[in-house]
N, C-alpha and C positions, 0 to 999 in steps of 0.2 A: 500610312496604315489604313485610312479610310478607303483609298483606291483599291487596296488588296481585298478588303471586305466586299466592296462592290463587285469586283471581278469574280470572287467566289460565288456571290449571289447570282450573278449572271450565268456562270457555268452551271450552277445547280438548276436554274430556271430552264435551261436548254433541254432538260429531261422532260419537260411538260409541253404538251401541244394544246394550243388554244385556238378555237374557231369562233369567229365573230360573224354575226348575220345581221345586216341592216340594209334596207333598200335604198339608203342614201350613200352613194359611193364616197362622198367626202368624209363621212364618219368612219367608214371602213378604212380609208386611207390614213386618217388620223390615228385610229387605233393601231394600224399596222406599224406606223412610225414609232408610236409610243411604246408598244409592247415588244417590238423587236429591239428597241434601244434598251429595254429592261432585261432582255436576254431570252424571252420566251420564243418558242417555235410557234409561228402564227400563220393562220390561214383565214382570209376574209372573203366573204361572198355577199352578194346583194340579192340573190334569188333564194327564197326559203325552200323551194322544192329541191334545188341543187344542194342546199345544206343538209337536208334529210338524207339524200343519196350519199353525200360525203361521209356522214356519220355512220351510215350502214357499211361502208367499204373501207374506212380508215379509222384508226384509233385516235380519239381526242380525249384529253383529260377534263377540259372545261370549255363550256360554251357561253359566249356573251351574245345575248339575243334581244333584238329590238321587239317591242310589243306591238306597236301599230305598223304593220307592213302590208303590202299587196303582193300576191293575191291572198296570202294567208297571214293572220295575226300570229304573234309569238306563241300564244297558248295553244293554237292549232298545230304549230310546228312541234311543240313539246309533246302534245298528244300523240303524234305520229312516232316520234323518237322513243317515247316510253313503251311503245309496243314491242320494241326489240332491244332497247338499251335502258336498263334501270340505273346504271351506275354513273352516267355522265353528269357532272356537276354543272348546274345551269344558273347563270345570273341574268336577270331580266333588266333591260334598259327601258325606261319610260320617258316620254316627253314631259310628263307632269305627274305628280302623285295621284291626282284624281283619275288619271287614265290607266292606272295599274289594274290588273285583273283582281277579282275578289279573293280574299284570303282563302276561302274554301277551294278555289281553283289552284292557287299557289301550293296549298297543302296536298291536294289530290294528285297533282302532277309532279310533286317532289321538286319544286323549284327552290333552290337553296337561298336565294336572295335577290333583291332588286334595288336599283337606285335611279335617280333622275339623271337625264342627259345633262352634260355640262361641257363648257369649253375646256375646263380643267378635269383631269382624270384622277385627282388625288383620292376621292372617295371610292371610285371604281378600283383603283390599285389596292386599297385596303381590303376590299371585298375579295379581290383576286388572290391576294396574299393569304387571307384567311381560308379561302377555298383550297389553295394549294397545300396549306398545312393539313387540312382535313383529308385531302386526296392522298397525301404522303402517308398519313397514318392508316388509311384504308388499304393502301397498297402494301404496307408493312404487314397488316393483319392477313391479307390474301397470300402474301409470300409465306408467312408462317403456316397458313392452312395447307398450302401446296407441299411444303417441305416435310411436315410432320406426318408420319405414317405409323405411329405407335398406337397404343390403346386409347380408347375414348377418354379415360380418366386422365392420362397424361396430356392429351390434346386439350382437354378442358382447363387443366392447370396452366398450360402454356398460354392459352388465350387470356385467362385471368391475370397472369403475370404481365403480359404485354399491355393490356388495358390498364392494369394497376399503375404501370409506369406513366401512362398518359394522365391518369388521375393525379398522380403526384406532380406532374408537370403543370397541370391546371392550378393546383393549390399553391405551388411554388411561385406563381405569378403574383400572388397577393398575400402578404404576411397575415392579413386579417382574416383570411378564409382557411388557414391551415387547420386541419382536423375537422373541417366542416362536414365533409362527406362521411367520415367515420361516425361522427355524432348523429347525423341524420339517419344513418344505417341503424345504429343502436336504438335511437328513439323509435324508429319505425317498427323494429322487432319487438320492443317493449309494448307498443300499442297492439301489435299483432297477437302477442301472448295474452294480453288482457281480453282480446276478442275470442280467444280460444282457437286460433288458426292452426292448421296442420304444420308439421315440420317442413314440408315442401313449400308451403306458402310463406313461412317465416324465412326460408332460404331466399325466395324471390324478393321479399322485402329487404333482406340484408344486402343482397347484391345490387338491387335497384337503388338503394340508398347510397351505396358506395360509388355508383357510376352515374347518378342522376344528372350531374353537371358536366359530364365528359365533353359535351359539345362546346364548352367554353374554350377548348383548345383552338377553336376556329374564330374566336373573338379577339380583335387586336388588343395587345397589352395596354396600349394607351387609353383604351376605353375601360378595361377592367380595373386599372389602377388609378383612374381619374378621381380626384377628391371633390372637384366641383360638380355641380348638377349636370347631368347628361343632356345633350341636345336631343331633339326628336329623332334625328337620324342615328345618333349613337344608341339611343334606347331601342330603336328598331333593330339594330345589329345585335344587341344583347338578346332581344326576343327571338333571334334565330337559333340560339344555342340548343333548344330541345330538338329542333329538326336536324341540326348538324350532328347532335349526339346519336340520334336514330340512324342517320346516314353512316356514321362510323361503325356502329355496333351491329347493323342489320346483316352484315356479311357473315357473322358467326351464329350458327343455329343455337349455341348454348345461351345466347343472350335474348332469344325471342320472347321469353316470358317477362323480361324487364323492360322491353321496348315501350309498353304503355306508360310505365312509370317515368322513363326518360322523356317521353314526348309530352306527357300531360300533367307533370307535377306543378305547373303554374296555372292550371285551369282554376276557375272559381265557381262555387256552387251556383251563383246567380248568372253565370254565363259571360262575365266580363273579363275572364282571364285569357291566356294565350297558350299555344298557337291556334287552337281550334275553336275557341269561344264555346266550348262544351259547357253544359249546365246540368245540375242535379245528378241523377243516377246515370246519366250518359257519360259522366267522367269515370274512367276505370277505377275500380274500388281501391286497388293498391296505390294508384296515383293520388287518391284523396288522402290516404294515410300518410304517404310521403310528403304531401303538401303541408300537413300539420307539423310533421317533424322538421321540415325545411324552414317553415315560418318560425317555429319555436327557436331553432338554433340561430336564425338571423336576428331575432329580437334579443337573445341572451348573449350574443357575441359582440365584442368590441369592433367597431368599424373606424375607418380613418376620419369619418365625419361625425361620429358620436360614440359615447360609451355604451356598454350593455345596459339594457332597460331593467329597472327594478322588477322583481317578480310580481308585485301587486299590479304593475302596469301591464305586464305580459298576460296575467289572468284576465284583466279587464279587456284587453284586446281580443282574446279568444271569446269572451262572453259577448262582446259587441259584434264580432264578425261571424258568429255562429249563424248559419242560414244565409249568409251573403257570400263570404269568402270560403267558409269551411262547411263541410257536411255536418249538419247540426248534431246528429247522433255521435259521430266521431269526436266532434268538439266537446260534447258533454262527457264522453268517456275520458278524453285527455284532461279536461278540467278536473275530473275526479282524481286522476293520477296526481296532478299538481297539488291538489288540496289535501289529499289523504295518503298518498304514497310518494311524497316528494323525495324521500331518501333514495328511491330507485333512479329518479332523474338526476339527483345530486351525484350519485355514484358514477354515472356516465360523464357528467360535467367534470368531475375530479379526475377521472381517468385520462382525459385529453387536455387537462389544464397545463399550459406551458410554463 
């Protein structure tokens, strides 16, 4: 039975072309053996300039790229590639964590992930498999886009339904997060109504809340479902989900207004969040609203490692984190809802109670 599963996986992997670039021939050879054995169509080169030309003239789904190379470092190679190819999924290899490019560079060049070089390729394979999942979903969205020729309204609905399927796939991975995105969406809209936002803005908050965690489709199940404390490497992979989500949704123009929510709902007011370490009003406004809704649902939902927190504890957390994690004005408004209009919150909680 297991042999049949492996054969199916290898057959499916042959649909995807991977290019690896490393100026050490031994590493290229090792990757070639490893990835071809796994079933991927593989091309390995040692010359960064040749790699750029190959990507110009051939289709590749994913690139594995060494950071420290001659004559050009990996970030310079990506800089050139992004001039003509925005879709290539790129994983960066570093000899050591301290040698990785700054987070700002990784974000600007849309590098989807990186890991340290190792004699074993287990972690790299996890990142590749996560990348292929993301690529597969992006390809499906592109396919739908090419096939549909009806009215914009029907096109919009088709996109929403296809991404909705992905959203359910994400939440099905973990019984403790089922209904999470629905609740975050409704809490966000409730906050937006209290702020007097327009119907258009409320729609953005609603859709942004529904799809804010869509990038978790690219995070290995073993990490999402892990009950023990995550390692630093595992947490680093979790922190990639906003960028993966943007990568998935950016192909559809109907999602352009929610991309700031998807990308920045884990930023913190004091600049210690991720992925951009944005602070204060540099964080998109709707992302700040969604961050409050997301945190509230996380605190009031049961997890594998703890029960839901008592409401007095939740209120205390928002009071303590106002001005550090949360926009202080939005935190004050949400605290007012919790203290004076809790029946509106309770109605949402009851609606999705299993």
